[in-house]
N, C-alpha and C positions, 0 to 999 in steps of 0.2 A: 504493500500500500504506500509506504513512504517513498519507495523508488518511483512509483507512478506520480506521486505528488511532486517529486523533484522535476519531472518532465513537464508537469502541468504549469509549474512556476516558470520554468525555462522558456516555454513557448510564449509567455507574455513579455519576455525580455528581448525578444528578437526585434531589431529595428524594422519598421514598416509593416510588421505583422500585427494588425489591430484585432479587435474583437470580432469584426465581421469576417476577416480572413480566417481567424481561428475556428469560428463556427463552421465555415465551409470545409476546413481541413478535418475537423472532428467528424463532420457528416460523412466524409469520404473514408477516413481511416479508423474511426471508432475510438481511439484513445490517443493521449498526448505522446506516449512512448512510441506508438506506431507511426506517428508523424515524423519523428526523428529517425526512425528505422527505414522509412520509405525511400525509394530511389528518387533522385532529382527529377528524372523524366516524369514519374508518376505525380510528384508534387506539382510540377509545372502545368499539368493538365487540369488541376483544380481551378474552378472558376475564381478569377481575381488574383491568382498567384503568378502564373507565368514563370519564365526562366529566371528572371532577376530575383524575384522573391524566393523562388525555390533554392537558388544559390545561397541566399542569406540564411535560410534554414539549415542547409547542409554545412555552412561555414561556421555556424554558432558553436562556440567552445566554452563559453563562460558559465559552465555548470557549477563552479565554485560559488558564484554569487547566488545562484538558485539554492544551493545547499545552505548558505548562510541564512537566507530568507526562511527556508524550511525549518532550520534549527531554532530560529527566533520564534516561529509560530509554535513549535513543539514545546519550547521552554515556557512560553506564556499561556499554553493551552488555548491558543487561537485556532479556530476551525478554518481549514482550507477547503473551499467548496468549488468544485469544477463543474462546468456545464453538464457533464454526464452523470453527476452525483444525484442521488435521490433527494438530498437536502437542498439542492439548488432551487431558488424560487422559480416555480413553474410559470408564474405570470411574466417574469423577465424573459423567459425563453420565447414568448410570443412577440418580443420586440426584436426588430431586425438587427439592432446594434447592441444586443445584450452583452454584458461583460463576459469574458471567457472564464474568469476566476474571481472569486470573492473571498475576502478575509473577514471572519466574524468572531467577535468577542461577546458572547452572550449565551442565553439558554432558552430562547423562545423558538417557536416554529415559524419559519419564514414563509411557509405555505399554509398559514392560517386560513380558515374558511372565509373570513371577512377582514379586509385590509383597507385602511383609509390613510391617505397622505394629507397632512395639514401644513400649509405653507403660507407665508405672508411677509410683510415688511419687518425689517430689523428695528424700526422706529414706530412701534405700534401706539395707538391711542388707547384710552380706557375702554372705548367702545369695542375695539378689536380684541382686547384682553378679555372683556366680559363675554363676548360671543364665543370665543374659544373655550373658556373655562366652563361656561354654562352648557355648551354643546357636549363637551367631553364628559361632564358630570352625569349626563343622561345615558351614557353608553356602558356603564359598569356592568350591566347584566347582558350585554349583547355579544360577549366573547369576540371582541374586535381587537386587531393589532393596529396601532397607530404609528405611522412613519413620519419623520420630518428630518431636518438637516442639521440640528444641534446649533443653529445660529442664534444670535441675539434676537429678541423680539418674539414674534408669533411662534417660531420654531421652539424656542425654549419654553414658552408658555404651554404649548401643546405637550411637550415631554413631561413637564412638571405636573400638569393637570392629569395626565394619564397615570403617572405614578401615584398621585394623591388618591385617585379613584381605583387603584389596583388594576389598571389596564396595561398590558404589555406594550412597550414602546421601543422603537428602534431608531437610532440616529444614523443617517448615512453621511459618511465623511468624505471630504475632498483631499484627504492626505492619508498617510499610513497609520497603523495602529500603535506606533511608538510615540505618538503625541496626541494632544487634545487641543483643538482650536475651535473657539476661543478658549484660552487657558482658564478663564473664570468659570467655565463649565466643567471643570475637572471633577468636582464633587457630584455634580448632576450626572455626569457620565458613569461614575461608579455606581450610583443608584440604578441607572438604566441597565447596566450589565447584570445586576441581580434580578431584574424583572424586565427583560427585553434584550437590548444589546446594542453594539456598535458595528456597523457594516461598512466595508470599503472595498474597492477594487485596486487600491494603491498599495504599493509595497512599503516596507520600512524605509525611512529616510526621505520619502516623498513629502514635500512641503505643501501647505495649502495655497498654492499659486493660483492666480486669477483664472487661468485657463482650465483648471481642474473642476471648478464649480459647475459649469454646464454639464460636464460628464457626471458629476454627482447628482445633478438635477434629473438626469434621464433615469437614474435608478430610482429616485424618489417617485417619479411618475410611473415608471414601469412596474414597480413592486405592488402597486395598489389597485384595487377595483375602482376606486374613485379618489379624486383629489379635491380638496376644498381650499380655495384661496380666501384668506381673511386679511383684507387690507393690503394693497400694493399700488404703487405708482404705475404709470403706463409702460415703464421700462424697468428691467431688473430681473433677478433670478426667478422670482415667482411667476413672472410672465413667460419666461423660458420654459419653466415647468408646465405651465398651462398649455403652451403650444405643443409640447411633447405629448401631453395627454391626448390631444387631437390626433397627433401622428400615430399614437399607439391605440387609438380607438377606445380610450378609457373615459369613464364618466367624469365630468368636470363641473364643479359648483363654485360659485363666487358669492361672497357676502356683499349685498348692496350697501352703499354709504351715501353721505351727503354729496350733492353735485359740486359743492364748494370745497370739498375735502380732497386734497391731492393724494392723501394716503389711500383713498378709495377709488381714485380715478381709473386705475387699472381694472378693478373689479367691475365697476360700472360699465367700462368699455367692453369687457368680456361678455357681460349680460346683454348690452345693447346690440352687439354684433352677432348674437346667438351662438357665441363660442362656448358659453357656460350656462348651466342651469342656475336660476336664482336660488340661493340657499335661503330657505324659509323655515328653518327649525328642524328639530330632530325627527318628528313624526313624518313630515313631508319628505325628508331625506330618506328615511328608512323605507317608506312606501315606494319611493322612486326606485330604490335599489332592490326592492322585493325582500327586504330583511325585517319587516315589521313583525313584532311579536303579536300573535293573535290574542293572547291573554290580556284582558283589560282589567286593571285593578279597580275595586270600588273607589268612589270619589274620596271618601274619608281616608282610606288607606293610602291612596296616591298622594293626597295633600300632606300626609304626615312625613313623607319622604323628604320634603324640601323645607328649608327654613326661609320663609319669605321675608323680604325687607318691609318696612312700614309703607313704602310707596307701592309695592306689589300688593300688599294686603288691602290698601285703599282701593286700588283698581278692582281687585277680586270682589270686594264688598259691593262696589257699584254694579257689578255684573250678576250678583246673586238674585235669584227669584225673578229673573226676566229672560226674555228670549234673545236678548242681545242689545248692544248699544253701538252707535256709530263711533268711529275713532274721534271725531270732532266733539261729540257730546261727552265722551269719556274724558277727553282732555280738559274741557271747560269745567266739568263737575269735579274733577280731581283737584284742581287748584295748583297743580304741579307746574314747574318750569318745563319748557319744551324738551330740554335734554333729559331731565329726570323722568318725565313721562315716557319718552321714547325708550330710555334704558329699561324702565320697569315693564312696559308692555312687551318688549323684546324678550326679557328674561322670562316672563310668564309663558310666552309662546314656546321658548326653548325647553321649558320645564313641562310642556304639554298641559298646562293648567288652563289656558284659553286657546280658542281656535279663531282664526280670521275667516270670515265668510265673505261671499261676494258683496261688493258695495262697501268694503271696509267696515263691515259690522263685526264686532267681537262678541263672543259668547263664552261663558265659563263652561268648561267641559264637565259633563255630569259623571 
């Protein structure tokens, strides 16, 4: 097994032989070791290889570097997951540019039944933080794996919220497992390893250089059944991830925001251009994904699960014993500021305590 892993690492070290080439070679020869044992002529016949790349494979001799990487992984109990391994994420295999090899430090199943990626700006607002935390808090019974990129902002909020709610979470890195970037997330990463993990295609010594992040983002998009974008400008890593979701034919959701808020301009654009579904709370999301739990808790039991704020309780009381009220009527009768009201009504929706009906009518869920 270790000998085969040595060849698996080595194939990723050959210049100009990327993940797409490796996938084609594996499809033809079946194993990494068989690729190195193949004749140059046979290698050259593989789609995308040709004589020059076949020569690069046959001329490769730096197996000592591959051995150092292997020993590093063995010493630290890191998993080496090749495309042909059962543990390799099957969702990634459906992506044309799937990484050939992954390094994993963790203990969760990367082939979980339900996987969500949550991405967004590094400079989130309170609104973005609340949406992420409230949404994730409602998923604790759904047996879902949450993916993000361990960056500042929405990424970190997603990871921390998952841990708080005992949901497995994986951070996809743009560097090797010998470091953590940003360094301030070192303690967070340790918690994640205990209940989730850290995943990367990059070897020891690889730094978090700028060009590595788009590669990281393709894994974030490809690993999941659906990606939810929570606050992003019109340019940046989250928009790259969103574009990749379309390329991979994955479900994409975006959280709407104020038209004056640059932090939400990317999300609003995705929704406007029909590139993303409008994220409208947990129930709506689970129904769209076909993941909804058919069991409905009684009203009293459901309300005991959550600790409502005084603003949320005020709105809930206004909706009791009636068929529903318009959002304008609720706002006027609540006496709350526009921001406090918007935050409270969103929180109630995310907790499945109220439902929005056609005509912007809200009703308390029985």
